[in-house]
Structures are given as structure tokens and as C-alpha cells.
mmCIF entry with sequence, helices, sheets and N, C-alpha, C, O atoms, coordinates in Angstrom:
data_MODEL
# 
_entry.id   MODEL 
# 
_entity.id                         1 
_entity.type                       polymer 
_entity.pdbx_number_of_molecules   1 
# 
_entity_poly.entity_id                      1 
_entity_poly.type                           'polypeptide(L)' 
_entity_poly.nstd_linkage                   no 
_entity_poly.nstd_monomer                   no 
_entity_poly.pdbx_seq_one_letter_code       MADYKPGNMDIRVQERTFAGFVRFVTVSVVVIICFLVFLALVNG 
_entity_poly.pdbx_seq_one_letter_code_can   MADYKPGNMDIRVQERTFAGFVRFVTVSVVVIICFLVFLALVNG 
_entity_poly.pdbx_strand_id                 A 
# 
loop_
_entity_poly_seq.entity_id 
_entity_poly_seq.num 
_entity_poly_seq.mon_id 
_entity_poly_seq.hetero 
1 1  MET n 
1 2  ALA n 
1 3  ASP n 
1 4  TYR n 
1 5  LYS n 
1 6  PRO n 
1 7  GLY n 
1 8  ASN n 
1 9  MET n 
1 10 ASP n 
1 11 ILE n 
1 12 ARG n 
1 13 VAL n 
1 14 GLN n 
1 15 GLU n 
1 16 ARG n 
1 17 THR n 
1 18 PHE n 
1 19 ALA n 
1 20 GLY n 
1 21 PHE n 
1 22 VAL n 
1 23 ARG n 
1 24 PHE n 
1 25 VAL n 
1 26 THR n 
1 27 VAL n 
1 28 SER n 
1 29 VAL n 
1 30 VAL n 
1 31 VAL n 
1 32 ILE n 
1 33 ILE n 
1 34 CYS n 
1 35 PHE n 
1 36 LEU n 
1 37 VAL n 
1 38 PHE n 
1 39 LEU n 
1 40 ALA n 
1 41 LEU n 
1 42 VAL n 
1 43 ASN n 
1 44 GLY n 
# 
_struct_asym.id          A 
_struct_asym.entity_id   1 
# 
_struct_conf.conf_type_id            HELX_P 
_struct_conf.id                      HELX_P1 
_struct_conf.pdbx_PDB_helix_id       AA1 
_struct_conf.beg_label_comp_id       ARG 
_struct_conf.beg_label_asym_id       A 
_struct_conf.beg_label_seq_id        12 
_struct_conf.pdbx_beg_PDB_ins_code   ? 
_struct_conf.end_label_comp_id       ASN 
_struct_conf.end_label_asym_id       A 
_struct_conf.end_label_seq_id        43 
_struct_conf.pdbx_end_PDB_ins_code   ? 
_struct_conf.beg_auth_comp_id        ARG 
_struct_conf.beg_auth_asym_id        A 
_struct_conf.beg_auth_seq_id         12 
_struct_conf.end_auth_comp_id        ASN 
_struct_conf.end_auth_asym_id        A 
_struct_conf.end_auth_seq_id         43 
_struct_conf.pdbx_PDB_helix_class    1 
_struct_conf.details                 ? 
_struct_conf.pdbx_PDB_helix_length   32 
# 
_struct_conf_type.id          HELX_P 
_struct_conf_type.criteria    ? 
_struct_conf_type.reference   ? 
# 
loop_
_atom_site.group_PDB 
_atom_site.id 
_atom_site.type_symbol 
_atom_site.label_atom_id 
_atom_site.label_alt_id 
_atom_site.label_comp_id 
_atom_site.label_asym_id 
_atom_site.label_entity_id 
_atom_site.label_seq_id 
_atom_site.pdbx_PDB_ins_code 
_atom_site.Cartn_x 
_atom_site.Cartn_y 
_atom_site.Cartn_z 
_atom_site.occupancy 
_atom_site.B_iso_or_equiv 
_atom_site.pdbx_formal_charge 
_atom_site.auth_seq_id 
_atom_site.auth_comp_id 
_atom_site.auth_asym_id 
_atom_site.auth_atom_id 
_atom_site.pdbx_PDB_model_num 
ATOM 1   N N  . MET A 1 1  ? -26.460 17.608 -28.322 1.00 0.00 ? 1  MET A N  1 
ATOM 2   C CA . MET A 1 1  ? -26.890 18.095 -27.047 1.00 0.00 ? 1  MET A CA 1 
ATOM 3   C C  . MET A 1 1  ? -28.353 17.744 -26.793 1.00 0.00 ? 1  MET A C  1 
ATOM 4   O O  . MET A 1 1  ? -28.776 17.639 -25.642 1.00 0.00 ? 1  MET A O  1 
ATOM 5   N N  . ALA A 1 2  ? -29.107 17.568 -27.839 1.00 0.00 ? 2  ALA A N  1 
ATOM 6   C CA . ALA A 1 2  ? -30.536 17.242 -27.651 1.00 0.00 ? 2  ALA A CA 1 
ATOM 7   C C  . ALA A 1 2  ? -30.751 15.819 -27.187 1.00 0.00 ? 2  ALA A C  1 
ATOM 8   O O  . ALA A 1 2  ? -31.832 15.498 -26.695 1.00 0.00 ? 2  ALA A O  1 
ATOM 9   N N  . ASP A 1 3  ? -29.747 14.942 -27.328 1.00 0.00 ? 3  ASP A N  1 
ATOM 10  C CA . ASP A 1 3  ? -29.853 13.556 -26.876 1.00 0.00 ? 3  ASP A CA 1 
ATOM 11  C C  . ASP A 1 3  ? -29.410 13.357 -25.426 1.00 0.00 ? 3  ASP A C  1 
ATOM 12  O O  . ASP A 1 3  ? -29.417 12.223 -24.948 1.00 0.00 ? 3  ASP A O  1 
ATOM 13  N N  . TYR A 1 4  ? -29.035 14.389 -24.728 1.00 0.00 ? 4  TYR A N  1 
ATOM 14  C CA . TYR A 1 4  ? -28.554 14.271 -23.354 1.00 0.00 ? 4  TYR A CA 1 
ATOM 15  C C  . TYR A 1 4  ? -29.652 13.894 -22.392 1.00 0.00 ? 4  TYR A C  1 
ATOM 16  O O  . TYR A 1 4  ? -30.715 14.514 -22.363 1.00 0.00 ? 4  TYR A O  1 
ATOM 17  N N  . LYS A 1 5  ? -29.384 12.867 -21.600 1.00 0.00 ? 5  LYS A N  1 
ATOM 18  C CA . LYS A 1 5  ? -30.365 12.441 -20.565 1.00 0.00 ? 5  LYS A CA 1 
ATOM 19  C C  . LYS A 1 5  ? -29.643 12.467 -19.188 1.00 0.00 ? 5  LYS A C  1 
ATOM 20  O O  . LYS A 1 5  ? -28.666 11.744 -18.991 1.00 0.00 ? 5  LYS A O  1 
ATOM 21  N N  . PRO A 1 6  ? -30.109 13.270 -18.281 1.00 0.00 ? 6  PRO A N  1 
ATOM 22  C CA . PRO A 1 6  ? -29.434 13.373 -16.961 1.00 0.00 ? 6  PRO A CA 1 
ATOM 23  C C  . PRO A 1 6  ? -29.376 12.017 -16.270 1.00 0.00 ? 6  PRO A C  1 
ATOM 24  O O  . PRO A 1 6  ? -30.334 11.245 -16.315 1.00 0.00 ? 6  PRO A O  1 
ATOM 25  N N  . GLY A 1 7  ? -28.253 11.735 -15.635 1.00 0.00 ? 7  GLY A N  1 
ATOM 26  C CA . GLY A 1 7  ? -28.081 10.485 -14.871 1.00 0.00 ? 7  GLY A CA 1 
ATOM 27  C C  . GLY A 1 7  ? -27.713 9.319  -15.778 1.00 0.00 ? 7  GLY A C  1 
ATOM 28  O O  . GLY A 1 7  ? -27.731 8.179  -15.314 1.00 0.00 ? 7  GLY A O  1 
ATOM 29  N N  . ASN A 1 8  ? -27.379 9.543  -17.049 1.00 0.00 ? 8  ASN A N  1 
ATOM 30  C CA . ASN A 1 8  ? -27.137 8.455  -17.961 1.00 0.00 ? 8  ASN A CA 1 
ATOM 31  C C  . ASN A 1 8  ? -25.619 8.233  -18.144 1.00 0.00 ? 8  ASN A C  1 
ATOM 32  O O  . ASN A 1 8  ? -25.234 7.299  -18.848 1.00 0.00 ? 8  ASN A O  1 
ATOM 33  N N  . MET A 1 9  ? -24.755 9.049  -17.541 1.00 0.00 ? 9  MET A N  1 
ATOM 34  C CA . MET A 1 9  ? -23.327 8.940  -17.773 1.00 0.00 ? 9  MET A CA 1 
ATOM 35  C C  . MET A 1 9  ? -22.700 7.794  -16.953 1.00 0.00 ? 9  MET A C  1 
ATOM 36  O O  . MET A 1 9  ? -23.078 7.576  -15.802 1.00 0.00 ? 9  MET A O  1 
ATOM 37  N N  . ASP A 1 10 ? -21.787 7.100  -17.524 1.00 0.00 ? 10 ASP A N  1 
ATOM 38  C CA . ASP A 1 10 ? -21.068 6.009  -16.854 1.00 0.00 ? 10 ASP A CA 1 
ATOM 39  C C  . ASP A 1 10 ? -19.952 6.649  -15.998 1.00 0.00 ? 10 ASP A C  1 
ATOM 40  O O  . ASP A 1 10 ? -19.011 7.235  -16.534 1.00 0.00 ? 10 ASP A O  1 
ATOM 41  N N  . ILE A 1 11 ? -20.072 6.526  -14.663 1.00 0.00 ? 11 ILE A N  1 
ATOM 42  C CA . ILE A 1 11 ? -19.120 7.132  -13.755 1.00 0.00 ? 11 ILE A CA 1 
ATOM 43  C C  . ILE A 1 11 ? -18.311 6.098  -12.978 1.00 0.00 ? 11 ILE A C  1 
ATOM 44  O O  . ILE A 1 11 ? -17.747 6.424  -11.934 1.00 0.00 ? 11 ILE A O  1 
ATOM 45  N N  . ARG A 1 12 ? -18.244 4.884  -13.454 1.00 0.00 ? 12 ARG A N  1 
ATOM 46  C CA . ARG A 1 12 ? -17.540 3.843  -12.723 1.00 0.00 ? 12 ARG A CA 1 
ATOM 47  C C  . ARG A 1 12 ? -16.050 4.156  -12.553 1.00 0.00 ? 12 ARG A C  1 
ATOM 48  O O  . ARG A 1 12 ? -15.475 3.867  -11.504 1.00 0.00 ? 12 ARG A O  1 
ATOM 49  N N  . VAL A 1 13 ? -15.439 4.730  -13.552 1.00 0.00 ? 13 VAL A N  1 
ATOM 50  C CA . VAL A 1 13 ? -14.004 5.038  -13.445 1.00 0.00 ? 13 VAL A CA 1 
ATOM 51  C C  . VAL A 1 13 ? -13.778 6.114  -12.401 1.00 0.00 ? 13 VAL A C  1 
ATOM 52  O O  . VAL A 1 13 ? -12.848 6.021  -11.600 1.00 0.00 ? 13 VAL A O  1 
ATOM 53  N N  . GLN A 1 14 ? -14.632 7.147  -12.407 1.00 0.00 ? 14 GLN A N  1 
ATOM 54  C CA . GLN A 1 14 ? -14.510 8.199  -11.403 1.00 0.00 ? 14 GLN A CA 1 
ATOM 55  C C  . GLN A 1 14 ? -14.742 7.666  -9.980  1.00 0.00 ? 14 GLN A C  1 
ATOM 56  O O  . GLN A 1 14 ? -14.046 8.052  -9.040  1.00 0.00 ? 14 GLN A O  1 
ATOM 57  N N  . GLU A 1 15 ? -15.722 6.779  -9.841  1.00 0.00 ? 15 GLU A N  1 
ATOM 58  C CA . GLU A 1 15 ? -15.983 6.188  -8.524  1.00 0.00 ? 15 GLU A CA 1 
ATOM 59  C C  . GLU A 1 15 ? -14.788 5.390  -8.014  1.00 0.00 ? 15 GLU A C  1 
ATOM 60  O O  . GLU A 1 15 ? -14.430 5.484  -6.840  1.00 0.00 ? 15 GLU A O  1 
ATOM 61  N N  . ARG A 1 16 ? -14.150 4.578  -8.923  1.00 0.00 ? 16 ARG A N  1 
ATOM 62  C CA . ARG A 1 16 ? -12.999 3.812  -8.531  1.00 0.00 ? 16 ARG A CA 1 
ATOM 63  C C  . ARG A 1 16 ? -11.842 4.705  -8.182  1.00 0.00 ? 16 ARG A C  1 
ATOM 64  O O  . ARG A 1 16 ? -11.114 4.427  -7.229  1.00 0.00 ? 16 ARG A O  1 
ATOM 65  N N  . THR A 1 17 ? -11.648 5.786  -8.939  1.00 0.00 ? 17 THR A N  1 
ATOM 66  C CA . THR A 1 17 ? -10.557 6.743  -8.653  1.00 0.00 ? 17 THR A CA 1 
ATOM 67  C C  . THR A 1 17 ? -10.757 7.377  -7.297  1.00 0.00 ? 17 THR A C  1 
ATOM 68  O O  . THR A 1 17 ? -9.809  7.491  -6.520  1.00 0.00 ? 17 THR A O  1 
ATOM 69  N N  . PHE A 1 18 ? -11.965 7.788  -7.000  1.00 0.00 ? 18 PHE A N  1 
ATOM 70  C CA . PHE A 1 18 ? -12.276 8.421  -5.715  1.00 0.00 ? 18 PHE A CA 1 
ATOM 71  C C  . PHE A 1 18 ? -12.095 7.468  -4.582  1.00 0.00 ? 18 PHE A C  1 
ATOM 72  O O  . PHE A 1 18 ? -11.553 7.829  -3.536  1.00 0.00 ? 18 PHE A O  1 
ATOM 73  N N  . ALA A 1 19 ? -12.560 6.202  -4.781  1.00 0.00 ? 19 ALA A N  1 
ATOM 74  C CA . ALA A 1 19 ? -12.360 5.185  -3.730  1.00 0.00 ? 19 ALA A CA 1 
ATOM 75  C C  . ALA A 1 19 ? -10.894 4.930  -3.452  1.00 0.00 ? 19 ALA A C  1 
ATOM 76  O O  . ALA A 1 19 ? -10.490 4.772  -2.300  1.00 0.00 ? 19 ALA A O  1 
ATOM 77  N N  . GLY A 1 20 ? -10.098 4.889  -4.509  1.00 0.00 ? 20 GLY A N  1 
ATOM 78  C CA . GLY A 1 20 ? -8.639  4.726  -4.354  1.00 0.00 ? 20 GLY A CA 1 
ATOM 79  C C  . GLY A 1 20 ? -8.020  5.905  -3.646  1.00 0.00 ? 20 GLY A C  1 
ATOM 80  O O  . GLY A 1 20 ? -7.132  5.723  -2.813  1.00 0.00 ? 20 GLY A O  1 
ATOM 81  N N  . PHE A 1 21 ? -8.455  7.090  -3.946  1.00 0.00 ? 21 PHE A N  1 
ATOM 82  C CA . PHE A 1 21 ? -7.950  8.300  -3.284  1.00 0.00 ? 21 PHE A CA 1 
ATOM 83  C C  . PHE A 1 21 ? -8.299  8.262  -1.784  1.00 0.00 ? 21 PHE A C  1 
ATOM 84  O O  . PHE A 1 21 ? -7.449  8.560  -0.945  1.00 0.00 ? 21 PHE A O  1 
ATOM 85  N N  . VAL A 1 22 ? -9.525  7.903  -1.452  1.00 0.00 ? 22 VAL A N  1 
ATOM 86  C CA . VAL A 1 22 ? -9.937  7.808  -0.041  1.00 0.00 ? 22 VAL A CA 1 
ATOM 87  C C  . VAL A 1 22 ? -9.129  6.787  0.678   1.00 0.00 ? 22 VAL A C  1 
ATOM 88  O O  . VAL A 1 22 ? -8.701  7.025  1.807   1.00 0.00 ? 22 VAL A O  1 
ATOM 89  N N  . ARG A 1 23 ? -8.896  5.628  0.053   1.00 0.00 ? 23 ARG A N  1 
ATOM 90  C CA . ARG A 1 23 ? -8.120  4.557  0.696   1.00 0.00 ? 23 ARG A CA 1 
ATOM 91  C C  . ARG A 1 23 ? -6.676  5.054  0.903   1.00 0.00 ? 23 ARG A C  1 
ATOM 92  O O  . ARG A 1 23 ? -6.104  4.838  1.972   1.00 0.00 ? 23 ARG A O  1 
ATOM 93  N N  . PHE A 1 24 ? -6.090  5.709  -0.093  1.00 0.00 ? 24 PHE A N  1 
ATOM 94  C CA . PHE A 1 24 ? -4.727  6.251  0.028   1.00 0.00 ? 24 PHE A CA 1 
ATOM 95  C C  . PHE A 1 24 ? -4.617  7.260  1.176   1.00 0.00 ? 24 PHE A C  1 
ATOM 96  O O  . PHE A 1 24 ? -3.668  7.205  1.959   1.00 0.00 ? 24 PHE A O  1 
ATOM 97  N N  . VAL A 1 25 ? -5.564  8.164  1.278   1.00 0.00 ? 25 VAL A N  1 
ATOM 98  C CA . VAL A 1 25 ? -5.556  9.173  2.349   1.00 0.00 ? 25 VAL A CA 1 
ATOM 99  C C  . VAL A 1 25 ? -5.711  8.506  3.697   1.00 0.00 ? 25 VAL A C  1 
ATOM 100 O O  . VAL A 1 25 ? -5.029  8.883  4.650   1.00 0.00 ? 25 VAL A O  1 
ATOM 101 N N  . THR A 1 26 ? -6.577  7.541  3.801   1.00 0.00 ? 26 THR A N  1 
ATOM 102 C CA . THR A 1 26 ? -6.790  6.845  5.057   1.00 0.00 ? 26 THR A CA 1 
ATOM 103 C C  . THR A 1 26 ? -5.527  6.127  5.529   1.00 0.00 ? 26 THR A C  1 
ATOM 104 O O  . THR A 1 26 ? -5.134  6.249  6.689   1.00 0.00 ? 26 THR A O  1 
ATOM 105 N N  . VAL A 1 27 ? -4.907  5.392  4.641   1.00 0.00 ? 27 VAL A N  1 
ATOM 106 C CA . VAL A 1 27 ? -3.674  4.665  4.962   1.00 0.00 ? 27 VAL A CA 1 
ATOM 107 C C  . VAL A 1 27 ? -2.563  5.645  5.319   1.00 0.00 ? 27 VAL A C  1 
ATOM 108 O O  . VAL A 1 27 ? -1.800  5.396  6.252   1.00 0.00 ? 27 VAL A O  1 
ATOM 109 N N  . SER A 1 28 ? -2.460  6.760  4.586   1.00 0.00 ? 28 SER A N  1 
ATOM 110 C CA . SER A 1 28 ? -1.444  7.773  4.868   1.00 0.00 ? 28 SER A CA 1 
ATOM 111 C C  . SER A 1 28 ? -1.640  8.371  6.232   1.00 0.00 ? 28 SER A C  1 
ATOM 112 O O  . SER A 1 28 ? -0.668  8.569  6.961   1.00 0.00 ? 28 SER A O  1 
ATOM 113 N N  . VAL A 1 29 ? -2.871  8.666  6.603   1.00 0.00 ? 29 VAL A N  1 
ATOM 114 C CA . VAL A 1 29 ? -3.122  9.264  7.938   1.00 0.00 ? 29 VAL A CA 1 
ATOM 115 C C  . VAL A 1 29 ? -2.771  8.282  9.050   1.00 0.00 ? 29 VAL A C  1 
ATOM 116 O O  . VAL A 1 29 ? -2.193  8.665  10.067  1.00 0.00 ? 29 VAL A O  1 
ATOM 117 N N  . VAL A 1 30 ? -3.120  7.031  8.851   1.00 0.00 ? 30 VAL A N  1 
ATOM 118 C CA . VAL A 1 30 ? -2.787  6.016  9.867   1.00 0.00 ? 30 VAL A CA 1 
ATOM 119 C C  . VAL A 1 30 ? -1.293  5.873  9.995   1.00 0.00 ? 30 VAL A C  1 
ATOM 120 O O  . VAL A 1 30 ? -0.793  5.790  11.116  1.00 0.00 ? 30 VAL A O  1 
ATOM 121 N N  . VAL A 1 31 ? -0.557  5.839  8.908   1.00 0.00 ? 31 VAL A N  1 
ATOM 122 C CA . VAL A 1 31 ? 0.910   5.726  8.942   1.00 0.00 ? 31 VAL A CA 1 
ATOM 123 C C  . VAL A 1 31 ? 1.527   6.965  9.636   1.00 0.00 ? 31 VAL A C  1 
ATOM 124 O O  . VAL A 1 31 ? 2.447   6.824  10.442  1.00 0.00 ? 31 VAL A O  1 
ATOM 125 N N  . ILE A 1 32 ? 1.032   8.148  9.330   1.00 0.00 ? 32 ILE A N  1 
ATOM 126 C CA . ILE A 1 32 ? 1.569   9.351  9.943   1.00 0.00 ? 32 ILE A CA 1 
ATOM 127 C C  . ILE A 1 32 ? 1.302   9.336  11.453  1.00 0.00 ? 32 ILE A C  1 
ATOM 128 O O  . ILE A 1 32 ? 2.194   9.651  12.240  1.00 0.00 ? 32 ILE A O  1 
ATOM 129 N N  . ILE A 1 33 ? 0.093   8.976  11.857  1.00 0.00 ? 33 ILE A N  1 
ATOM 130 C CA . ILE A 1 33 ? -0.220  8.920  13.279  1.00 0.00 ? 33 ILE A CA 1 
ATOM 131 C C  . ILE A 1 33 ? 0.663   7.902  14.009  1.00 0.00 ? 33 ILE A C  1 
ATOM 132 O O  . ILE A 1 33 ? 1.170   8.182  15.095  1.00 0.00 ? 33 ILE A O  1 
ATOM 133 N N  . CYS A 1 34 ? 0.841   6.741  13.417  1.00 0.00 ? 34 CYS A N  1 
ATOM 134 C CA . CYS A 1 34 ? 1.746   5.736  14.002  1.00 0.00 ? 34 CYS A CA 1 
ATOM 135 C C  . CYS A 1 34 ? 3.159   6.256  14.133  1.00 0.00 ? 34 CYS A C  1 
ATOM 136 O O  . CYS A 1 34 ? 3.818   6.036  15.149  1.00 0.00 ? 34 CYS A O  1 
ATOM 137 N N  . PHE A 1 35 ? 3.627   6.947  13.105  1.00 0.00 ? 35 PHE A N  1 
ATOM 138 C CA . PHE A 1 35 ? 4.957   7.491  13.135  1.00 0.00 ? 35 PHE A CA 1 
ATOM 139 C C  . PHE A 1 35 ? 5.099   8.558  14.247  1.00 0.00 ? 35 PHE A C  1 
ATOM 140 O O  . PHE A 1 35 ? 6.111   8.591  14.946  1.00 0.00 ? 35 PHE A O  1 
ATOM 141 N N  . LEU A 1 36 ? 4.105   9.407  14.401  1.00 0.00 ? 36 LEU A N  1 
ATOM 142 C CA . LEU A 1 36 ? 4.128   10.434 15.425  1.00 0.00 ? 36 LEU A CA 1 
ATOM 143 C C  . LEU A 1 36 ? 4.125   9.817  16.824  1.00 0.00 ? 36 LEU A C  1 
ATOM 144 O O  . LEU A 1 36 ? 4.845   10.275 17.711  1.00 0.00 ? 36 LEU A O  1 
ATOM 145 N N  . VAL A 1 37 ? 3.304   8.767  17.018  1.00 0.00 ? 37 VAL A N  1 
ATOM 146 C CA . VAL A 1 37 ? 3.274   8.062  18.290  1.00 0.00 ? 37 VAL A CA 1 
ATOM 147 C C  . VAL A 1 37 ? 4.669   7.429  18.558  1.00 0.00 ? 37 VAL A C  1 
ATOM 148 O O  . VAL A 1 37 ? 5.179   7.504  19.676  1.00 0.00 ? 37 VAL A O  1 
ATOM 149 N N  . PHE A 1 38 ? 5.253   6.832  17.560  1.00 0.00 ? 38 PHE A N  1 
ATOM 150 C CA . PHE A 1 38 ? 6.568   6.231  17.694  1.00 0.00 ? 38 PHE A CA 1 
ATOM 151 C C  . PHE A 1 38 ? 7.589   7.327  18.108  1.00 0.00 ? 38 PHE A C  1 
ATOM 152 O O  . PHE A 1 38 ? 8.389   7.117  19.019  1.00 0.00 ? 38 PHE A O  1 
ATOM 153 N N  . LEU A 1 39 ? 7.548   8.459  17.448  1.00 0.00 ? 39 LEU A N  1 
ATOM 154 C CA . LEU A 1 39 ? 8.479   9.543  17.810  1.00 0.00 ? 39 LEU A CA 1 
ATOM 155 C C  . LEU A 1 39 ? 8.262   9.986  19.239  1.00 0.00 ? 39 LEU A C  1 
ATOM 156 O O  . LEU A 1 39 ? 9.231   10.210 19.964  1.00 0.00 ? 39 LEU A O  1 
ATOM 157 N N  . ALA A 1 40 ? 7.034   10.116 19.661  1.00 0.00 ? 40 ALA A N  1 
ATOM 158 C CA . ALA A 1 40 ? 6.720   10.515 21.009  1.00 0.00 ? 40 ALA A CA 1 
ATOM 159 C C  . ALA A 1 40 ? 7.256   9.517  22.034  1.00 0.00 ? 40 ALA A C  1 
ATOM 160 O O  . ALA A 1 40 ? 7.762   9.911  23.085  1.00 0.00 ? 40 ALA A O  1 
ATOM 161 N N  . LEU A 1 41 ? 7.144   8.232  21.727  1.00 0.00 ? 41 LEU A N  1 
ATOM 162 C CA . LEU A 1 41 ? 7.625   7.203  22.664  1.00 0.00 ? 41 LEU A CA 1 
ATOM 163 C C  . LEU A 1 41 ? 9.165   7.142  22.669  1.00 0.00 ? 41 LEU A C  1 
ATOM 164 O O  . LEU A 1 41 ? 9.746   6.907  23.729  1.00 0.00 ? 41 LEU A O  1 
ATOM 165 N N  . VAL A 1 42 ? 9.817   7.338  21.575  1.00 0.00 ? 42 VAL A N  1 
ATOM 166 C CA . VAL A 1 42 ? 11.240  7.256  21.526  1.00 0.00 ? 42 VAL A CA 1 
ATOM 167 C C  . VAL A 1 42 ? 11.898  8.458  22.175  1.00 0.00 ? 42 VAL A C  1 
ATOM 168 O O  . VAL A 1 42 ? 12.918  8.305  22.846  1.00 0.00 ? 42 VAL A O  1 
ATOM 169 N N  . ASN A 1 43 ? 11.340  9.664  21.994  1.00 0.00 ? 43 ASN A N  1 
ATOM 170 C CA . ASN A 1 43 ? 11.912  10.830 22.531  1.00 0.00 ? 43 ASN A CA 1 
ATOM 171 C C  . ASN A 1 43 ? 11.448  11.158 23.945  1.00 0.00 ? 43 ASN A C  1 
ATOM 172 O O  . ASN A 1 43 ? 11.923  12.107 24.570  1.00 0.00 ? 43 ASN A O  1 
ATOM 173 N N  . GLY A 1 44 ? 10.509  10.349 24.432  1.00 0.00 ? 44 GLY A N  1 
ATOM 174 C CA . GLY A 1 44 ? 10.005  10.299 25.726  1.00 0.00 ? 44 GLY A CA 1 
ATOM 175 C C  . GLY A 1 44 ? 9.824   11.511 26.494  1.00 0.00 ? 44 GLY A C  1 
ATOM 176 O O  . GLY A 1 44 ? 9.376   11.455 27.639  1.00 0.00 ? 44 GLY A O  1 
# 
């Protein structure tokens, strides 16, 4: 514990995971919105 230096941890994996999660949520929201618009147009 005495060798700990703040800001020295490698967080590349966590950053990639978070970026992937944000991309997944963004694509999911776009698909859901398109699906809802399609349903609104079909059911008129």
C-alpha cells in the first residue's frame, strides 16, 4: 500500500468497456425510436 501513486492505474480496458456500452445504448435507442416511428406510421 505504501507504493500506491494516485493516477497511476491502467484504465484502458475500463475505458473501452464504457465506450462499448455507450455505443450499444446509442444504437439501441436509435433502433427503438425507428421502430416506434414505424409502428406509428403503420397503425396510422
